[in-house]
N, C-alpha and C positions, 0 to 999 in steps of 0.2 A: 380531707383530709391525707399524710404522704405516710408511707411506709421508708419508702428510699428515698435516701435523699446524698447528692452530688459532694465527690471530694471534696469542692470548691464551698459548698457549704459549709461541711462537718469544717474547715480549718477554720474559716468564719466564725461558727460556734464558739472551739475554741477557746481562741484571740481576744472573744467577747470574755470567753467566764475568764480569760487569765487575767483582763484588766480591772474583771471587779464591774463589769456590765452591768451586773446584773439579770433579770428576765432578758432572755435574746425571743426576740421575733420570730409568727412561725414564717415557715418558709416562704420567700417572696414567689409568686408567679414568672415562668422566667417570659422572659419579652419577647414577642414576635423577633426580633432580631438573633436571639439565641436560640432560641428552636427549631428558625430558621436550617439547617445542620442534617434536620429528619425527614426535610422536604424532596419530596422523590423517589426516595428510600424503595419505598412497594413498588415490585413490577406487577404483582395478580393480586387481586384481595379473593378469598374466601369469604362468603358470609354465608356462615351458618346459621338457622333463622328455624326459633322454633313458635310454631308457626299454633293458633289460639290466646295464647297469653301466660309466658313459664311464671309459676310464684319467683320473687325475689327472697323472698322471707323463707324459702325452704331449699334454697338455694345458695347464695353468696350473698345474701344479706338479711342471716340469723339476728334474731332475738331471743337468746335462751330468756331472758329475765323478765320476759315479759310475758301477762297470765296465760296460762294453758291453753284460750283458746283463740288468743295470740302465737304463739312460738306454734305451736302443730307440735307435729307426732315427733321431727327429726332433732337432733342433733350435731350441732358445729362439732371440726374436727380442727384442728390445725395446719395449716399448709408449712412449706418450708422457706413463707416468710415470716420473720419474727411477725407474732399481733394483726396476721389477717389468718382468718378460720374462715369456712366455706360447709359446706353439706357434708356428715358424713360417710352422702352417699356418691360424692365424688373424689373418692380418695387417688384417680389418679389426676384428676385436671389439679388437685392440691399438690400435686409431683412440681408443674410445672406455673408455678404463684411467678416464680419469679423469674419469668419470663411476659409475664400476664399483666395488664390492669383492668380494674374493675371500676367501672362506672358506677356509682351507687344510688342517684338521685335524678334521671333519667323519669324524665316528661312530658305529657302532650296533655291538647286538646281538641285533638280529632274524635274521639270518640274509640267505641272501641268493636272489636273485627274492623279492623280499616286495618288495609298494609299500607296507605300510604308515604306517612307519615315515615315507618320504615328505609322503603326503599328510594324518596325521594327529594326526604326532611321536606316535603309541604304539609301542613298542617289541618288538612282540610275539611269546614265540619263534619261532623258524625251524616252519613248519608250519602256522600260525594260519590263515594265509590261507585254508585249508583248510576253517574252520567257520562255519558260519551268518554270513551279513553284521550279523545282529542280535546277535551278540556281543560288533561290534563300534566300535572308536571310529568317527566320524565325522567325514569327509576336512576340509577347511576349507570347501573349495567347497560343504559339507552344511551348515555351522554358517554359512557367510552367508547357506545359504537361508532356513536355520530362526529367524538373526534378521531376516528381509528385513522392511522397513517395512508395514506393510497398507497395501492399496490400490496397492501396483508392481506396474504388469501386465508387466512384459518379468520372467525369471528372473533372482533373482543368480549362478546359477551352471551353467554351460557346455561343455562336453569338445569334442575335435576330437583327431582328427579322427573315430574310430573306439572304441569302447570297447578297453580295457584286454584282448588275449586271453588271461587268468590264469584258472585256477580261481575261479571266482564276481565275477571282478571287485569286489575288493573294497578295489583303493587309494586309486583314487580314488569310493569310495560312500560311502554314508549309515550305516552299518551302526546301531546301534543306535534310529537314529529314525526308522528304517523310507524305502519304498523314494518317499517323499512328496516328499524334500528331495535326490532323487537329485540328479545334471546332466541339463541338456537334452545327447541328444547325439546328434551328428550322424553321419552316415553318409559312407563314400566309399569306391566300387572303384577301389581301385590298377591305377595304368595307365604302362605301360609304353614308353620307343623303339621303332622297330620295327630290328629284330636284336638287343631283348636276351635274354643266357642267362638266364635265371630257377633261382635258386637255385643259381646261382654264387658260390660263398664268397670268394674271392679277390679278387673283381673284382663285388660288386653289384651290382645296373640299377641307375638312379635311377629313384624312384618317383613318379610323376604323380599328378594325383588333384586336386579340389577338395569340401570337404568340404558337404553338404546338406542337409538340413533337409525328413524326408520326411513326407507328409501334411503340405504346410504350407497350401496352396491350399482354399478352398471347393470339392465339388463345381458342373458347371457346375447350373443354375438355382436354386441355394442365395448369397442375397445375403447379406453380414453381418448386415442385418432383420432376415431367417429368421433367421438363430441367434440374434440376440438372441430373439428373439421364443421358438422352440425353450428354452434357458438357463432363461429365463422362464418356459415350461412346468415343467419339466426338477421348480426351484426349487421350484415351491407343490406338485408330487405328493409331494417329498420331506420335505415341514416338518413333517409325523405323526412321520418316524423321526429319533434323535436324531445328532445328527453326534459325539455322545462315542465314539463307539465307535469302535477302533483304524482296524479296517479297515475302515469306515465314512467316516472321515474321510480314509485313504488316496486311497479310492477318488477322494473328492471332488478329493484336490491333484489327481490326476489329470486330474479335469473341467479343474478348473480350466486346468493348467496348459497342455493342450490346447487349452482356449480361446482361451489368451493367443497359442498362437502361431497361428493359425487370425486372430486378430485386430488383431494387431499389426504392419501393413506392416515398422517400422519395425526389428525383427527379425528378416524375410525378407529388404528390403536390403540387411544385413550378409555373408546368404553370397549373394548377385547380384556378379557379377565380370566378365557381361556385356560391364558400360560401362566394365571398369575398362581403362587405357592399359598395354599389355603390356610396355612399359618399367616397368610399377611389380611385375608379375611376374615379369620377368628379374631384377630387381633382390635380387627373392628365393627367386631363382633356379628359379623356375616347377616346383616340386616342393609333390609334397603337407603337409609340412611346414612348407613356404614357406609355400604357401598359405593354409595353416590360421595362419598364424601371424597375418597379413596379414589374414585376417580375422574375430582376435583384437583386434587391434587397430580395427576395425570398433566390434563388440562391445563393449570400452571403452569407445567415444566415447560410444556408446547408455548404456552404464549399467549392462555388469552387471558386477557385485562381482568374481570369481574365474570366468577363464577357463583351461583346461589347453589344452597345446598340447602332446599326447604322437607323439614316434616313437611310432610304433605297431611292439607284434608280430605279423604276417600270418600265424604261422604255424600252420596250419590255418585259416586262416579265407578261402582261398580257394583254388579248388585249382588246385596249380603254382605256387602262393608260399610261401616259407619264407625271412624277411627275418625274421634272430634278431635283428634289431633290433641293442643296443651288447654285446652274449657272445660277447665276441670272444677264444673257445680258442683261433683261431686265426686265422693270415693277419692278426693285429689292425695291423698297419703296411700292411699294402693296403687292408684295409677302409677305416679312417682315411685313406687317400690319399682315399677318398670322402667321407665322411662327416665329415670336418670341417669340407673348404672350406662344405659347407649349413649347416652351424650358421656357418659365420664369415659368411654372407650375413644368415641368418634375423636374429640379433642387430644385428649392425651394420644394416640396415634397418631393422630397427624402431626402434632409439632413433636412428635419424636423424629418421621418418617424427615419434617420439613429441616430439621437439625440436621440430620445423621449424611443428609441432600448435602447440606451446606443453602436451601433455599430462606431457610426460617426469617433471617435477614432482609432476604429481599418480599417475601410473600407475610401479606395483612390477613388472620385469621380476625375475622370478630362472628360474635356470640351473641346473638339479641333475641328477640318475641318485639310481637305489636302493642301490646298491652302489658299489666302485671297483672296481681290478682288481690281480693280482700285480705285486708290486714286481719277481719274476724274471720275465723271457722264458724259456716253454717250451720243446718241440722241435720244435711245428709252428708257432714265430716266432709263438703267442699267448701273453696273460695271463688268470691263471683268477680266481677269485672272489676277493674282499678287500673288508671290509668295514671294514676297521679303522681307517682312512685312506683320503675320500678332498676331495673339491672342490667349491664350492657361487661361484654368482658370483649376484651380486643387481647393479640398477643402480635408476635414478628415485627414486622420490619419500622420500623421509627415508633416504636413502643416501648416506653419504662417499662421494665417489670418489677413486679412488686410494686404495686401500687395500687391503692387503693383513694378515688378523686371522688370528693360527694358523698354524703352522708345522710339517711333519713331519721325520721322521730322514734323515738324507745319501739314506737307496733309498727314501722317499717309503713305509714301512714303517707308518708307528706316528706320532702326536702326539708333537710335543717343549713342541709354547707353544701355548695357548687353543683346547680342547679340546671341540667345537660337537656336540650334538645334534640329530638333526629335531624334538624336539620345542624347542629352540632356534630355530632358525631361523623352526619354524609360530606362535609366539609373538610372532619380530620380524617379522612379518606381519601378524598378528591387529593389534598392537601400530603397523603403519600404516594398518592398514585403523582405526582408530580404538574397537577392541576389548580389551576387558581380556582379556588370556591365560592368565587367573584365570576366568574365566567360569563359569558350570556348563551343561552340559546334563544331561540324565540318562535311564537306558536304560531300558530294557521293566522291570527289577524296582523305576523307581523311584531308583537309586544316582544324585549325581551325580556329578561325571566334570568334569572341565576338560576347558576345552577346549585348548587346547596340552600335557594330560600335563604338566602340573606345569614346563615349558620357563622358560626368561631369556631376555630381550630381547636380542640381540647388541647394546649399546651403546654399544665399540668401532666399527662401521661405522653409527651415524646419527648424522646432522650434529647 
């Protein structure tokens, strides 16, 4: 369903009413030609990923008329677009609905805690994330790295703040393209306020910290000139050896990336927050997620094409720290009272900064998750895994703001209109980046694969 119509459609409806045409048909889906004006509007993508399964019915698809054990503890509020409501704990996002589009009928069949669909569009069976990376399709960022123009010094793909702590880290990985096309990863050690009680699930502590590039500075005594001379010497020594062999090609790719990190101050400067006004950090919440999002705006401005900002799952990564992300089997509402204001500040600050800098029309912002939560609240005030219906929000470059596409049933359990698969979201992102969703990449056996896994751009949310 739509909550915004074009001027041409408004005139058409008025004419139909004047002629006594009776009921006016529903808004027609734009044709591929009509939607083509939005093609390639995005120079960068900031991909905000709520890892662990964020509950749409407590955020963007609320059901206030449903029974209490379905609707939960939160109330909807009006946004700045008539007819669109979201959660009361997202007042900042409500002020940016005129630039945002909500997909309310996202679903997949790949199983829960499977990050692969979100990042690649590939709906692998549950458990396939445990297979070798070489058997899996690449993430969108890795595809951007693969098609990066020759001679571009900045990486096309950066992931913040830490690698996903899942088996094989396959979700945002390069898959069968190989590690040469992996994201440039930052690292961040979680920090906590004094007196914070770790691993206290009902009231999770706020995770702070700043992502950093490891080994990004030259060693003492090594000047940029000396480094360049060493590289030239290495290239001369390596000339007799063909770079066509895959392992050697991958290794040289790592060398190139390491050289770029060491010699590109523009990249390092994006991670330097020492001279940033504290008021800016506070607007974003001064959390690890918020600082990562702010760095993402700097990376996008520098020319990085695809930036992940992941609400990281720390379980097992650091002693004494077990942040289960959005996997709210217990205490769902208590946890969300902490999490939702953080997301709200990040999203609204991100769009505000991008608009004020004039870059919102060329930056695509995507807020999504790996799956949803059950319609019913369980005995421990939690919601369990549910991949059959959840929401995604897009804003910025080429997105028709003030729209809602798709609808769920009265319990937010199943799509009843406008169903969307992750592959369709990926196809939309590729199109906005100016990339053909039907473009091919080849796996290690030479088999071709469409980069968007056969998904179709969601023309209904495009300008």
